Structure formats: structure tokens, C-alpha cells
N, C-alpha and C positions, 0 to 999 in steps of 0.2 A: 422228889423235888429237892433241889439244892437249897441250902441255907443262904441268907443274904451274903454272908462272908465268903462262902464257897463260890457263889456266883460272882462276887466282886473280884476274887482272886482269878477266876477264869477270865473276867473282863480285862483285868490288867495284863494277863498273858496274851489274850487276843489282840489288845491294842498294841502291845509291845511287838508282837509278830508283824502286824500291819506296818508299824513304824520301821521295823528292821527291813522288811521287804522294800519299802520306799528308799531307805538308806542305801541299800545295795543297788537299786535301780537308778539312783541319783546320777551317777557318772554317765549313764546311757542317755540321760536327758540334758546333759550339759552342765550339771552341777558338780562341784568338787566331791571327791571321795569323802564319805561320812561313815565312820564306824565307831559308834559310841562305846562298844565293848573294848575295842582296841585302845581307844583314847583313855578310858578309865583304867585299864590295866597298865598302860605305859606311864600314866601320871604317878601311879603308886608303886611302880616296878613289881607288879604282880603278874602271874601267868594269865594268858588270855582267857582261860576257863573262868578265872575269878572275875574278870571283866564282864564276861557274858552273864555270870550269875548275878553280879551287881546290876547290870542293865535290866534284867528281868525282875529282880527284887524291887528296884526303883519303880518300874512300871506297875507292880502290884501295890506298892505303898501309895503311889499317886491315885490308882483306882480306888483304893480304900478311902482316900481323902475326897474323891468324887462322890462315892456312895454315901459316906457318912457326914460330909460337911457341905460340899458344893451343891449337891442335889437338894438339900433342904434350904439353902440360902438363896440360890439363884432361881428366880421364878420365871423361867422361859419354858413355854409349852413345847416348842419344836425340839425334838430330841437331837436332831442333827445340829441345829444352831447351838443348843446347849453343850453338846460334845465339842463342837468347834471352838466355842468360847473357853471351855475348860482346857482344851489342848493349847490354845493360845496362852492361857495363864500358866500352864506347865512350861511352855517355851520361855516365857519371861522369867519364871523362877529358875529354870535351867541356866539361862544366860547369867543371871546374878550369881548362882552357885559356881559356875565355871570361873567367873572373875574372882570370887572369894577363894576357891580352891587353887587357882593360879597364883594368887598372892601368898597363900599358905605354903603350898608345895613348891612353887617356883619352877616347875619343870613341865610346863604345858607343851604338848607336841605342836610343832608349827603347822598351821593349816595348809592344806593343799588347794591351790586355786585362789580365786578372789574372795575376799572377806564378805562382800555383799551377797554373792551367790551362796556362800556357806551359811550365812544367817538366814537367807530366804529359804534355802533347802531345809534347814533345821526347823524353821517355823512351819513349813508345810508338813514335815514329818511329825511334829508334835500335834498339829491340828488333826492329822490323820490318825494319830494315836487316840486323841480324845473322842472322836466320833464312834469307833467301835466300843470303847469303854461305855459311853452313854447308851448305845444301843443294847449292849448285853445287860447292863444294870437295869435299864428300862424294861427289858423282857421279863425280868423277875417280878417287876411291879405290876405287870399287866394281868 
């Protein structure tokens, strides 16, 4: 049996993988190209491998916040709804952080395609991140 921290790290990796798959499928569904790792690495002028590492580490940190904060504060019984709400919260936080990072770094890569579709695609990806995180964390509790 895995410890809650090991399970949560796995949840973060699983959620990030799901979000990444959606990110790469987005252009096939009419959404603009979305590559969080490429964006992270280009903003800070790091190699793409660093961007991928950051992308997965961020996913793990958010999963830890789900497991040790969100899970205890939000009293929704349905695990899918709880995960979707968490993912939406992560989306809001990510949008705020991107604005802050853009103001600090000043070298945000230009978006490809329409901003409305980019935001909608990002929201869908983050919600689809939150759902597997909630499911994997819940499986440890059952």
C-alpha cells in the first residue's frame, strides 16, 4: 500500500499526463496549439527538458494541495465534481500566475490562434487534470 504522499505524487503525474494528452490533441479539435512545457521553457530561456520537468512538478505540487488542503476544505461528495472544481481553481490560479510572470519576465510567447479558444482549451485541460487527481487520491481513501 502506498503512503498518501506517494499516492498524491502519482495522482499529480496521472493528472498531468491526462492534461498533456488533451493539450496535444487540442489542435485536432480546432483549438490553438497549447504546450505548457514549451511555454515555460521559452519564458525563462531554459531547455525544453526543464520546461517538461517544471510542468510535471507543478502538477505534483497542485495534487499535494488537493490532497492536503482542498480535500479537507471542500465538502462535495461526488469525486468527479470535486475534481472538476479543483481543476477549475487550478485554471484560475494558472491564469493569474501567467499574468504575474508575464509582468515580471516580460517575454511571454505570443499565443497561436484566438485568445478565447486558447482560454477555453486551457480551462478544459485544467478541469481534465483535476478529475484524475481527485479519482486517484480518492482511491487511496476508499
